[in-house]
NUTI-532353 format. One record per residue: x, y negated, z negated of N, C-alpha, C in turn. Coordinates in pm, whole numbers, plus 32768, in hexadecimal, padded with zeros to 4 digits. Layout:
XYZXYZXYZ
...
END
This chain:
78938DE6805878668D658021782F8D0F8092
77BD8CCD807C77808C7B80E377DE8C0A810A
77E78BF0818D78428B8A81BD78188AFE8196
77978AEF817377658A6A8150773C8A6880BE
777D8A118072775F8A067FE4773B89777FC6
76C089647F97769488DC7F77768A88CE7EE0
76D3886C7EAE76D088557E1E769087CD7E08
762687CC7DBB75E1874E7DA075F3872B7D0C
760686AC7CF6760F86827C6C75D185F77C64
75A185D87BEC755D85597BD875BB84F67B96
75B384797BC775FD840C7B8A75A183937B89
756783747B1774FE83117B0F748383467B55
744B82F87BB273D683227BFE73FB83567C87
747E83617CA374A8838A7D2874CF841C7D26
74B784617D9674E284EA7DA6754584EE7E18
75BC85217DFC762385267E62763A85B67E87
765085CD7F07766486557F3876F086667F6C
772A86D97F4A77B086F87F7977AC877F7FBD
77F88790802677F3880E8071787C883280A5
789B88B5809E791188EA80DF78E489228165
792288F781CF78F8892282547971892382AF
796F8977831479DC8980837579F388F783B2
7A7388CA83B17A91884383DF7A7E88318473
7A6D889D84BB7A568890854B79C8886B856A
796D8872850778E18852851D78C787C184F6
7858878C852B783487038508786B86A2856F
782D862F857E785485CF85E478D5858785C1
792D857D862279A6852E861279B884DC8691
7A09847386897A18841B86FC7AA383E08702
7ACD83C1877C7B44837287937B1F82E587C1
7A9C82CB87CD7A6B824A87FD7A6481E88789
7AB0817B87927AB4811987267A4880AE8736
79F680B7879F7992804F87B7790980718780
78F280EF875A786E81158728787B819086D0
781781AD867B78178226862A780882A18681
782983178647781D83938691778D83BF8699
7737838C864376AA83B2864476548336863D
75DF8339867B758482C88679752182CF8606
7529833D85B674CB834D854874EC82EA84D9
748682B3849D7495825A842B7446829583B8
7481828E8341743982C582CE73AF828682C3
734B82DA82A972C182AD82AE7291826C822D
72CF829081BE729E825A813F72B081C3813C
7245817A811F724C80E8811E72A280B680AB
72AE8107804372F680D87FCD738781067FCC
73AE815E80247436819380207497812E8059
751181358028757E80E3805975ED81408084
7655810C80CB76BF816480F8770381B3808A
77028180800E774281C97FA376E982377F6B
766982327F8C760D82947F567620831B7F9B
75B383667FA375BA83F07FCF75FA83FD8057
765F845480607697847680E1766084FD8109
762E8506818775F1858181B6765385F581A8
761C86698184767086DE816C76B8870C81E8
767F86F0826176BE871F82DB771986B7831A
7733864982D3778985E18309781885F282D9
787985D5832F790585D983057925856082AC
79988566826A79C284F5821779D78478826C
7A0D848B82E57A1D841E834479F9845183CF
79B783FF841F798F842A84A57A0484298506
7A7383EA84E07AE283DC853E7B37845B8542
7B6D847885B67BC384ED85C77C4884D48581
7C958540856F7D178535852D7D7284D58579
7D6F84DC85FC7DC38485864E7D9F83F3863A
7D1D83D686377CF1834C86267D118319859A
7CFD836E85357D1E834584AC7DB28324849F
7E07837784DC7E96835D84D97EB682D7851C
7E7982BE858E7E8E824085D67E6481C88580
7DF081D185417DBE816284F07E1781488477
7E4481B484377E9581A383BE7F20816E83E1
7F5A819C844F7FDB8164847A7FCB80D0849E
7F5A80AE84DB7F41802184FF7F3F7FC88483
7EF87FF2841B7EF27F9E83A27F777FA28357
7FC7800D836B804A8011832B80A57FA58364
80987F8983E580E87F1D842080BB7E9583ED
803B7E8983C9800F7E0E838880517E0182FF
80657E7482BC80A27E72823881337E468238
81727E4482AE81FF7E1B82B6820E7D8582A0
81A27D3A82B581AC7CA882B481D97C72822C
81A17CA781C081C17C71813B82547C878115
82877D04811683147D1580F483727CD8815B
834A7CD581DA839F7C99824183AE7C03822B
83417BC1820383467B3181E983A77B108179
83B17B6B811A840F7B5880AB849D7B7980D5
84AE7BE7812185347C178142857C7BC081A8
85377B8F820F857B7B3E827485AB7AB9823A
85717A9381CC858F7A13818B86167A168141
863D7A8E811286B27A9880BB87337A6680FC
87557A90817887D37A6081B287D479C981CD
8760798B81D1875878FC81F2876078A18179
876778DA810187637888808787D1781D8086
8850783F80A188B877D6809E889E77668103
88737789817C885C772381E387E576CB81C0
877A7707818A870576B88162872B765880F2
87797689809087A47633802187F575BD8054
884D75D680B588A0756B80EE884B75058138
87EF7535818C879F74DA81DF873C7488818C
870874C2812186A8747A80CC86EC74318059
87717441805187C273FB7FEB8797741E7F5D
878574A07F45876674D27EBF87C375467EA0
87C475717E23881C75E07DFB87E176667E26
883676CC7E3B880377527E5B87A577897DF0
87BB77627D71876377957D0786D477627D19
86C576E77D4C863F76B47D6685FE76FD7DDC
864D77237E3F861777727EAE85F077FD7E7B
864078357E1F861D78B77DE5859878AF7D99
857878397D6684F778287D22848378407D83
8496781F7E02842C78387E64841978CE7E7B
8482791D7E63847579AF7E6D842479E57DF7
844179AF7D8083F879DA7D08836379B77D12
8345793C7D3C82B879147D47827279637DB6
82BA79857E1F828179D77E8A82547A5D7E50
82A77A9A7DFC82857B1C7DC282117B117D60
820B7AA27D17819D7A907CB881177A8B7D02
81117A3C7D6C80957A357DBA807E7AB57E0A
80E97AFC7E2880DC7B7E7E6980927BE07E0F
809C7BCD7D8D80547C217D2F7FC77BF27D14
7FB37B6E7D137F307B377CED7ECB7B3D7D5E
7EF37B187DD77E947B097E477E457B887E66
7E847BFF7E697E367C787E8A7DC67C977E27
7DD07C637DAD7D657C7A7D4C7CE17C3E7D7C
7CE97BD07DC67C717B907DFC7C487BCF7E81
7CA97BDE7EDC7C8A7C137F617C627CA67F59
7CA57CF37F027C857D817EF67BF67D997EC8
7BCB7D4F7E637B427D5B7E327ADE7D2E7E9D
7B007CC27EE27AAA7C927F4F7A9A7CFD7FBB
7B087D3F7FE07B027DA3804B7AB57E1F8021
7AB87E437FA17A6A7EB67F7279D47E9A7F78
79AF7E1B7F7979217DF67F7D78F37DD6800B
793E7D84805179127D5180D3795A7D90814B
79C07DDF81327A017E2481A17A927DFB81B5
7ADB7E5281FC7B6A7E3A82147B807DCD827E
7B2E7DCE82E67B447D7083557B377CDD832B
7ACD7CB582E47AC97C2982B77B427C038263
7B727C6182117BE87C4681BF7C637C308217
7C737C83827E7CE37C7182DB7CDC7BE98322
7C657BC083497C547B40838E7C7D7ACC8333
7C517AD082B67C757A6782567D0C7A628242
7D497AD8822E7DDA7ADE821B7E247AA88295
7DF47ACC830C7E367AA083877E357A098396
7DC479CB837C7DB9793983897E1778F38327
7E16792082A97E6B78E382437EFF78F38267
7F25796C828F7FB2798982A97FE7793D8322
7F9B793B838E7FC778F584077FD6785F83EC
7F75782483A77F7C779583887FF577758331
801177CB82CE808377B38275810777BC82C0
8115781C831A8192782B836481AC77B483C1
81457785840481557711845C817F7697840A
813F7684839781617613834081EF7620830A
821A769A82E782A276AF82B6830A768F8321
82ED76B3839C834C76978409835C76018420
82F575B3840182F875238417831E74D5839A
832375188327833A74D682A783CC74A98299
83E0743A825084697408823B848173DE81AB
842C7406814D843E73E380C0843E74608069
848274577FF7848674CA7F9C83FC74E47F5E
83B6747A7F388330748B7EFC82D374D27F5E
82DB74AA7FDC828974EC804282AD757E8052
8330759B804E835D762680598326767A7FE7
832D76467F6D830076907EF7826A76AE7F00
821B764A7F228189765C7F29816276B67F9D
819E769F8010817976EC808781A3777E807D
82117799803882387825802381D0786D7FCD
819778287F6D812C78647F1C80B278827F72
808E78257FCA801C783B8024803A78AC8085
80B578AE80B980DD791B811280CF79A380CE
80F679A9805080EB7A258004805A7A4F7FF3
800179EE7FDC7F727A0E7FCD7F3B7A4D804C
7F697A1E80C07F387A54813D7F6E7ADC8161
7FE77AF9813580297B76816080187BEA80FF
80127BCD807E80217C37801A7FAE7C9A8017
7F347C6D80377EC17CC7802E7EC17D32809A
7F137D2281037F147D85816E7F417E0E813C
7F937E1180D37FC07E91809B7F4A7ED9805A
7EFE7E9080087E897ECC7FC77E227EF8802D
7E0E7EA980967DAC7ECC80FD7DD57F498148
7E587F5C815D7E877FD481A17E6C80528151
7E8C805080D07E7380C5807B7DDD80DF806D
7D8E807480687CFC8085805F7CC580C480DE
7CFF80A381507CD380E081CE7CEE817681CE
7D5F819F81937D7C822E81857D0E82728134
7CE8823580C47C7F826F80707BF9827180B9
7BE2821281127B66821081607B5E828481C1
7BD082AB81FA7BD08306826D7BF28397824C
7C4083B081E37C6E843981CC7C4D8466813E
7C3684E7812F7C16852080AD7C9185258055
7C7B853C7FD67CE885417F777D4F85AB7F9B
7D21861C7FCF7D7C868A7FEE7DDB866A8060
7DBB860780B27E0F85E381257E56855E8110
7E488524809B7E70849980887F078486807E
7F5184EC80557FE084DD803F802A84AE80BB
801584F6812A805F84D281A4802F844D81DD
7FAD842F81CD7F7A83B382067FA2833981B3
7FAF834A81307FE682DD80DF807482C1810B
80BD832B813381438319816A814082C681E9
80E082E1824080CF828F82B980B481FD8293
805581EA8238802D8162821180A0811781CF
80FC8160818F816C8121814C81E4810781A4
81E0813482218254812282788274808E828E
820D803D82A182247FAF82B482637F6F823A
82357F9A81C482697F63814782FD7F828136
83267FFC815D83B28022814D840A7FF081BE
83D17FDE8235841F7FAA82A584417F168293
83E57ECA825683F97E3B8245847C7E178201
84967E4E818885147E2F8145858E7E64818E
857C7ECA81E385EE7F04822986177EB182A2
85B67E8982F485D77E40836F85D37DA9835B
85937D7B82EE85877CEC82D7860D7CA482CD
866B7CD4827A86EB7C90827187387C8D82F5
872D7CF8834587717CFB83C787367C8F8421
86B27C8E842C866F7C2A848086897B9D844C
86827B8E83C786987B0A838D87247AD683A6
87897B2E839888127B0583B1882A7ADD8441
87F77B2D849E88097B0F852D87C47A8D8555
87487A7C852886FD7A04854E873A79878510
8760798F84908798791B844B881C78F08489
8872795084A988F4793084E488E878F1856E
8887791E85BC887F78F48648881A78848662
87AE78808614874378208632872277C385BE
875777DF85468737778D84D386C377C58483
86B477968407865377D383AC85C277B583D2
85A977458415851E7728843D84E9779084A0
854377C884EE851A782E855084E378AB850B
850978C0848B84D379338442843B792C843C
840778B68421837778A78410832E78AA8496
8370787B85028334788C85878331791F85AD
839B79688588839F79F885A1832C7A3F8559
83187A1C84D982AB7A58848C82227A3084C4
821879B584F6819979898532817779DC85AC
81D979F1860481C07A3D867F81A17ACF865E
81F47B0C860681E07B9985E381577BAF85A4
81377B5F854080B77B7184FB80427B4F8556
80547AED85AF7FEA7ACC860C7FC67B418666
802C7B87869780157BFD86EB7FCF7C6B869C
7FFF7C8486217FC67CEF85CF7F357CD085A9
7F1B7C56857E7E937C3285597E357C3485D2
7E697C1286477E177C1986C07DEF7CA986DE
7E4D7D0686CF7E2E7D9386E67DC57DC58682
7DD47D9C86047D717DC1859E7CE87D8785C1
7CE77D0A85EB7C6A7CC6860B7C227D098680
7C6F7D3886E27C337D72875A7C0C7E048746
7C627E5387047C517EE487067C227F238683
7C4D7EF0860F7C357F3885917BA17F38856C
7B627FAE85607AD67FB285347ACD7F9E849D
7A587F7C846D7A417F7483DD7A44800183A3
7A8F801583367A9A809982F87A64809E826A
7A4A802B822D7A21802881A079A3807B818C
79A780D9813179398138811F78BE80F580E1
78CE8084809F785A803D806B780F7FF380D9
784B7FEA814F780E7FA481C077DE8005822B
783580658251781580BE82C378118151829C
781A8171821B781A81FD81F4789082468231
787582B6827378E1830182B378FD82D08341
78C4825F836478D7822483E8785F82318442
77FA827E841877848295846C7718822C845A
772681D683F576C3816C83DD76F080ED8424
769D80B3847A76C5803A84C376E97FC98463
77567F85848277847F16842F773D7E958457
772E7E3683FA76FE7DB08421775D7D738488
772D7D1484D4777E7CDF854278017CA38511
78017C688498787D7C29846878E57C91843B
78BE7D0E8430791C7D79840F794C7DC4848B
791A7D9E8500793D7DE8857A79C07DB585B6
7A0B7E1285F27A7C7DE986457A467DA686C2
7A9E7D5E87097A717D1A87817A3A7D7D87E7
7A7C7DF087F67A4C7E55885479C27E88882C
79B17EA387A979307ED6877978C37E6D8788
78E77DED877378827D84877F78547D758810
78B37D7F886F788D7D7888FC782F7DEB8920
78517E6388EF77FB7ED7890877717EC488C7
77717E89884F76F37E6F8807769B7E0E8856
76D87DA6888E768C7D4488DD76507D85895A
769B7DE1899476687E248A0C75F27E7F89ED
75F67EBA897475907F1F8951751F7EE888FB
75227E6788DF74C27E34887C74327E3C88AB
741C7E48892F73957E59896273797EEA8987
73C97F44895073B97FD18972734E80188923
73087FD388CB72988010888472BC804787FD
733E804687D57364807C8753734A801686E5
732D8046867173167FED85FF738B7FF885A0
73AD7F888566741C7F86850973E97F7E847B
742F7FC18425740E7FBF839774327F37835E
73DC7EF6831573FF7E7582DB746F7E868276
74C87E218273753B7E2A821A750C7E2D8189
754D7E85813C752A7E9080AE755C7E158063
75167DF37FFB75407D827FAA75C17DA47F61
76227D4A7F6B76A67D647F3376B37D277EA8
76FF7D6B7E5577237D2F7DD6778D7CC47DEF
778A7C5D7D9F77ED7BF37DAE78767C297D84
78E07C107DD679657C427DB279957C097D2D
79D57C5C7CDF7A0A7C327C5E7AA27C2A7C68
7ADC7BB17C6B7B6D7BA47C7B7BBD7BDC7C07
7B7A7BF77B967BC07C2E7B227BB17CC57B17
7B797D037B807B697D957B7E7BEF7DDB7B77
7C567DA07BB67CDB7DDD7BB17D107DE07B22
7CF37D777AD57D1F7D757A4A7CD97DE179F9
7C5B7DFD7A1A7C127E6779D37C537EEF79EC
7C837F047A667CC67F837A857D457F917A33
7D8C7F237A1D7E057F2879CB7DE77F50793B
7D6C7F34790E7D467F5478857D177FE47874
7CFE802B78E37CDD80B978D97D58810578AC
7D47815F784F7DBA81A378147E1081E9787D
7DD1823C78CE7E1E828B792F7E5A8233799C
7E0981DE79D77E3A81867A427EA681287A0E
7E9380F179967EF38093795F7F7C80D0794A
7F80814D7919800181907903804781AA7987
7FFD81DD79E9803981F97A6C806D81797AAD
801C81107AA9804480927AE680BA80537A9C
80BB80607A188129802879CB81AE806A79EB
81AE80EF79F1822B81347A11825581197AA1
81F581197AFD821580FA7B888253806F7B96
822580117B45825D7F8A7B4982EC7F877B18
830B7FD67AB383967FDF7A8483F180197AF0
83BF807E7B36840E80B67BA48424804E7C12
83BB80067C3383C67FA17C9C84277F327C73
84237F0B7BF4847D7EA17BC4850F7ECB7BD4
852E7F487BB085B77F787BC085DF7F807C52
85857FB37CA485A17FBF7D3485B67F367D73
85607ED67D51856B7E527D8E85E67E087D5B
86127E267CE1868F7DEC7CAF87057E197D04
87067E9A7D28876F7ECE7D8087667E8C7E09
86EE7E7F7E3B86D87E4B7EC287037DB97ECD
86DC7D667E6D86F67CD67E7787867CB27E57
87CB7D037E0888567CE57DE788B97D237E49
88897D7B7EA088E47DC07EFC892F7D607F56
88EA7CFB7F8C892C7C9E7FE9899D7C537FA5
89867C237F2B89EF7BDB7EE48A637C377EBF
8A447CB37E958AAE7D127E708B067D337EE9
8AC97D487F5C8B167D687FD48B687CF08003
8B327C797FF28B7A7C0080188BF27BE87FBE
8BDE7BF47F3C8C497BD87EDC8CB27C467EDB
8C887CC47EDC8CE57D337ECC8D287D5B7F4F
8CE37D4A7FC08D197D7780418D2C7D0580A6
8CF67C8F808A8D067C1E80E48CBC7C2B8167
8C4B7C6F81688C017C8781E48BB37C0A820E
8B9B7BFF82918B487B9482C98AB57BB682B4
8A5C7B5182C489CD7B6E82B289987BDB830D
89C97BE2838989987C4983E689C27CD483B7
8A407CE3838F8A707D66835E8A277D8D82DE
8A107D2B828889C57D47820C89397D78822E
88FB7D37829088767D6382B988767DF282EB
88DC7E19833688E57EA2836888F47F0782F7
89337EDC828A89477F36821888C47F5781D1
885A7F0D81EC87D77F2B81B287907F9D81FC
87BD7FBE82738774802082C5876580A98284
87CC80DF823E87BA816382008744816A819F
872680FC815A86B380FC810086328112814F
862680CB81BF85AF80DB821285A38166824E
8614819C827D8611822382B885EA8289824E
8625827D81D6860282D9816A857082D08144
853A8256814584AD8244812384528285818A
847582788209842182B08274841D8348826C
848C83878244848E841A8240842A845381DC
83FE8402817D839F8436811A831A845E8159
82FA842381CC827D844A8210827E84DF8230
82F18514825B82F885A08285832785FD8215
835A85C581A8838B8619813A832C861180C3
832B85A0808082DB85928007824585958026
821C85538092818E855480B6815B85E180CB
81AD8633810D818886C08123817E870A809E
81DE86F3804381DD87387FC28165870E7F6D
8141868D7F7280CF865D7F24804F86A37F50
803986AA7FD37FC086EC80067FC287827FED
803687BF7FFD804088517FE8802688747F57
805C88257EFB804788427E6D7FB5882D7E45
7F7487CA7E817EE687B57E667E95882F7E92
7EB088617F097E6688D57F3B7E8289517EE6
7EFC895D7EB37F1E89CE7E5C7ECB89CA7DDC
7EC089547DA17E7089467D277DDB895B7D44
7DAE892C7DB87D2289407DDD7D0389D47DEC
7D5F8A1F7E277D4B8AAF7E387D478AF67DB1
7D9E8ACC7D557DA08B0A7CCF7D1E8AEF7C83
7CE08A7E7CA07C628A5A7C5E7BE98A8E7CAB
7C028AE77D0E7B988B277D5E7B4B8AC57DB5
7B8E8A5A7DDF7B528A027E427B7E8A307ECC
7B218A327F277B418A517FB27B5689CF7FFC
7BD389B080187BF28931805A7BC1893480E9
7B7588CE810E7B4688BD81977B69882F81C3
7BB68825822D7BE487A3825B7B6E87498280
7B7B86C9825F7B19866382837A8F867B8246
7A8886C181D37A0A86D0818A7A2286A780F9
79C9865580C479D6862F80387998869A7FDF
79D786B47F7079AC871C7F1479AF86E67E86
795A871D7E33795C86FC7DA579D187457D65
7A3D86FB7D487AB487387D0D7AD086FB7C84
7A6786DF7C3B7A7986A27BB87AC586FC7B58
7AC087817B707B0487DE7B177B9687F37B3D
7BBF87BD7BAF7C4987CF7BDC7CA4876C7B95
7D14879D7B637D7587477B1F7DCB87027B88
7D9586977BC17DDD86517C2C7E5A860C7BF6
7E5985E77B757ECF85A97B397F4786077B3F
7F3286857B1B7F9F86E67B207FC987017BB1
7F6787097C0A7F8587257C977FDE86B97CD3
7FC8863C7CAF801985CE7CE6809F85C07C9E
809C85C77C1A811385A57BCC817B86147BC9
8154868F7BE681B786FA7BF1821B86DD7C61
81F2868E7CC2824D86667D2D829985E77D07
825685897CC8829485077CA982FC850F7C3B
82E485617BD5833F85647B6283CE858A7B87
83E485F67BD3846F86157BFA84B085A37C48
8462855F7C9B849884F17CEA84BD847A7C93
847484677C25849683FC7BC7852184147B8C
853D848F7B6585C084AD7B2A862F84AB7B93
861084D77C0D867284CE7C798691843C7C99
862B83E77C99864083587CB1869A831C7C46
868683467BCA86D883147B5B876A833A7B6F
878283B77B95880B83E47BAB884F83997C1D
880783827C898840833B7CFB885A82A87CD9
87FF82687C8D881481DD7C64889181D17C0D
88A682337BB7891E82367B63899B82417BB8
899B829E7C188A0F82B17C708A2982357CC5
89C081FA7CF989CF81827D4D8A1481127D00
89EB80FD7C838A2580917C348ABB809E7C24
8AEA81177C068B7981297BEF8BC9812D7C71
8B8D815F7CDD8BD1815B7D5F8BE380CA7D8C
8B7B80797D7D8B867FEC7DA18BEA7FA47D48
8BE97FC37CC88C457F837C698CD67FA17C8D
8CF2801C7CB58D7C80457CD18DAB801D7D5C
8D4D7FF87DB48D6E7FD57E408DBC80457E85
8DA280C17E5B8DF281327E8B8DCA81607F15
8D4B81527F3A8D1E818D7FB88C9F81497FE9
8CA98105805B8C3180CC80978BD4813B80C6
8C0F81A880F98BBD821A81248B6E825280AE
8BAF825A80398B6A828B7FC28AF682317F9B
8B0A81AD7FA98A9E814F7F8B8A2881647FE9
8A468175806A89DC818580CD8990820980B9
89D782748097899582F4807B893B82E68001
896E82A27F99891D828C7F2188A0823B7F41
88AE81D57F96883A81847FBC87D281D78008
88018232805D87A4828980A6875182DC8044
8793831A7FE2874A836F7F8486F6831E7F22
872382A37F0286CE824C7EB1864B82307EFC
865882107F7D85E181F87FCE858682707FD3
85BF82E87FE4856D83617FF2852E838A7F6D
857E83947F03854A83C57E8384EC835F7E42
851482E07E4484BF827A7E068439826F7E4E
843D82657ED383C182587F20836882D27F0D
83A583487F09835883C27EF3831483C37E6C
835F839D7E03832483997D7D82B383337D75
82CA82BE7DB0826582557DAA81EA82777DFD
81FE82BD7E6E818B82E77EBF813083437E6F
816C83A07E23811B83FA7DD180CA83AE7D6A
810883497D2B80C082F87CCA805282A57D0D
807082707D84800C82217DCC7F9382757DF4
7FAD82F07E237F3F83487E487EE883667DCF
7F27837C7D5C7EDB83997CE27E8583237CB9
7EBA82AA7CC57E6C82327CA37DEF82297CF9
7DFC82467D7B7D8882457DD47D2982B77DB1
7D60832C7D8F7D0E83A07D6D7CB383867CF6
7CE683427C917C98832F7C177C4582AF7C1A
7C4B82677C8A7BF781F07C9D7BBA81F47D29
7B7282627D467B45827C7DCE7ADF82177E01
7A9081DA7DA87A28817D7DD57A6180F57DFD
7AD480D07DC57B0E804C7DE17BA2805A7E00
7BC6809A7E6F7C5480B27E8B7CA480337EA1
7C6A7FCF7EE67CB57F547EFE7CCE7F097E7B
7C6C7F0A7E227C7D7ECA7D9F7CE77F127D4E
7CE97F987D567D4E7FE67D0E7DDA7FC67D41
7DEA7FBF7DC47E6E7F9E7DFC7E927F0E7DDC
7E2E7EB57DD67E487E2B7DAF7E7A7E237D1F
7E3F7E737CC77E6F7E797C3C7EFF7EAA7C38
7F1B7F0F7C8A7FA37F437C9580027ED47CC1
7FD87E8A7D27802A7E1D7D5D803F7DAF7CF7
7FD57D8E7CAB7FDD7D257C4680477D467BDE
803B7DBD7BA480987DE77B3C81267DF07B73
81327E2D7BE881B57E477C2481FF7DC77C47
81B87D687C8581F97CEF7CB4821C7C907C42
81C77C8A7BDC81E67C337B6B82627C657B20
82697CE87B0A82DF7D207AC883587D177B24
83427D2E7BA883AF7D227C0883E77C957C0E
83907C307C0283BE7BA67C03841A7B8B7B8C
83F67BC27B19844D7BB57AA484D27BFB7AB8
84CE7C707AF985497CBA7B1385A67C6D7B70
856D7C2D7BD685BF7BDD7C3386027B6B7BE8
85BA7B2F7B8A85EF7ABC7B4186667AE17AE8
86667B5B7AB286D17B807A53873B7BDC7A8E
87257C117B0787817C767B3D880E7C3F7B51
881A7BCF7B9788A07B977BB388E87B6D7B34
88A77B247AD688EC7B057A5889187B827A0C
88C87BEC7A0D88EF7C6879C9896A7CA67A09
896C7CAA7A8E89E07CE37AD48A5D7C907AB7
8A4F7C0C7AB78AC27BB67A998AF77BCE7A0C
8A9F7BF679B38AC67C0779278AFB7C93790A
8AB87CFC793E8ADD7D8579198B167DD5798E
8B0B7DA37A078B407DEC7A7A8AD87E467ABA
8AF17E6A7B398A917EBA7B848A877F477B4D
8AF47F7E7B1A8AF280057AE48A9280137A70
8A9D7FB87A108A447FBF799C89B67F9479C0
89A97F447A2A89227F247A5A88DE7FA37A8C
892A7FF87AD388F480797AFF88CC80D07A88
891D80CD7A1E88FD811979A5887B80E57968
886C8061796587F48024792B8776804D7979
877E804579FF870980677A5286E480FA7A41
874A81527A4B873081E17A3D86FA820279B2
873681C4794C870981DC78C3867B81AF78AC
8656813E78E885CD810B78DB8569816F7913
858781A57988852B820579C6852082867975
859282B579428591833378F7854B83217870
856782B3782C852E829D77A78495829577AD
84608257781683CE82477820838B82B7786E
83D8831678A2839C838578EF833D83DC789D
834B83E8781782E6843477CA8258840077DB
82498381780281C2834C781E8181839A788F
81D083BF78F3819A840B7965817E849A793B
81D284D378E581B4855778AD812F85547863
811884E8781B809B84D977CF802284DC782C
802C8495789C7FBE849578FE7FAB8520793A
80198563795A800F85E779977FCE864B7938
7FEB864078B77FB786A078567F2A867E7826
7F0C85FD78187E8D85D777D87E33857E782E
7E65854D789E7E1684F078F07D92852A791E
7D9385A879477D1985E679797CAF85F0790C
7CD8861778957C77862378277C40859A7800
7C94853378067C6384AB77EA7BF68485784E
7C0E84A578CB7BAF848079347B2B84CC7924
7B34854D79007ABB859C78ED7A6A85697876
7AAF853D780E7A68850A77997A19848B77B9
7A498440781A7A0083C87843798583EB7894
7979846B78BD7905849779077906846D7998
797E845179CE798584267A5A7977849E7AB6
792C848C7B1F792384EE7B8B797384B97C00
79E084FE7C207A3784D07C8B7A1485197D0C
7A1284D07D7979F8850B7DFC7A7584FE7E52
7A9985687E947B0A855F7EF07AE485987F76
END
C-alpha cells in the first residue's frame, strides 16, 4: 500500500486535503519565536481554516514543545478552582470581620460558581475567533484587578461584586487550556494531553484548602488575595512572554505568521528584528463577530447536550463531596483547618494519576478502533475519520469509570457516616479523585472531538452547564446531609449517576449515526 494517501472531499466551495504520512517527516520546531517554515499559503482567498497542505503536519511543534505548552496552560487552569478552594477555610474569619453571617459569605461562593459558568461562554467564543493569547490577556487584566481590589475591600457588598468579577477573569482559563490541546494535538493523541491540561483543575481543589488554611491562620484572609495576585501575576507574565498563538483559525498549524497582537513578547521582538528582512506577510483574514450565545447552541445539539448534561450531574455530585468534606471532618473528627486541608491531598493525587492511567487507555482504545476501521494511524497528521465511531472509542473507557465512581461515592458516604476509619475515608477520596477525573476526562475529550471547529466554545458550554448545576448542588448539599446524613447522601449521589448512566449508553450506541445523519465531516 502506498505510504501516502490523499483523500479529498468537498465542503461547500472548499476542498480540504488529508494525508497519512510518517510523523518523522515534515517541518517541526522547538522555537517559540517563529514558525518552522517561512512559506505562506499563496491563495489570496484562503484562511487558516481552509486548505491545509497535504505535506504539512497537524502542528509544526515537536512533541516536547507541545507537552511544554500544554503543561503551561494547565497551570493557568489552576487559578479558577484555586480561587474557590483557598477561600473555603477563611469563611468564618471573613464573616466575623465583615460582621455578616456565614450563610451570606457562602452566597459569595454560589455567585462565584454562577459566573464561573457564564464568563467562558463569552471568552471561549472570542478566543475561537481572535485567538487564545488576546483572551488570556483580557482574563489576566480582569483577574489581577479583582484580586487587588478584594485584598483592599472592607464591605460585604464589595466582596460579593468583586468575587463575581474575579470569577469572570479566572474561569475561562480552563476552556482556553482544553482548546489549546485541540489546537496542538490530533484526536488520536488527545486523551493523555487532556489529562495534562486538567492537572491544574484537579490540583486546585486539592492544594487550595491547605494553602488557604495556612495563610488564613498566619496572615489573615486578606493575604489570600495578595497570594492569588502574586501567583497569577507570575503565571500571566510567563504566558505573555512565552506562549505562542495556537488558535487554528489564526495560525493554522502554527506555520502561518500571527498578527502582532497575537504574538508572544519573544515572537514580537523577533518579528521587529526581521521586519526588514524582505518577507511578506499574509493579510489577516476577516473575522466573524464572536457570538456569546454559541455555547448555548452547543447545549441544544442532541449529542453534545446529553454528554454535557450527564457530565454536569457527575460534577455536581463530586463538588458536593468536595465542599462538604471540610465541615464533615471538623464536626466528626474535630480537625483544625490545616489538618482538614491536608485531608484533601488524596483527591489531588488520585486525579493526577489519571494522566498515566486513564489518558493512556483513552488513546489506546482510540487507536484500536481506528485499526479495526482500517485507518492507519500516523502521529501528528490529520485524517478524515468521519466513519470512525469516536463515541464508542471514548465511552468504552468512561462508562466503567462512571460505575466505579458510583461505588466509591457510596462507600465514602457510609465510612464518613460511621466515623470508623480516617484511613478508609482518605483511600476512598483517592479513588474518587482517580475514577471521577478519569470518567470526566473521557467525556471532555468527546465534547472536543464532536466540536472540532470551536473547541473553546465547546468547553465553555461544558463549563456553563457544569458550574450552574454545581452551584445548585453546593446550595443544597449541607442541608441534605443535615437532614438525611452523609451515608444516604452517598447513596443519593451514586444513585443519581447510575440512574442517568443509560444516557451515555445511548450516545455510545447511537451518537455516531446521529452525527453521520447531520452530514458532518470530522477532521482529527
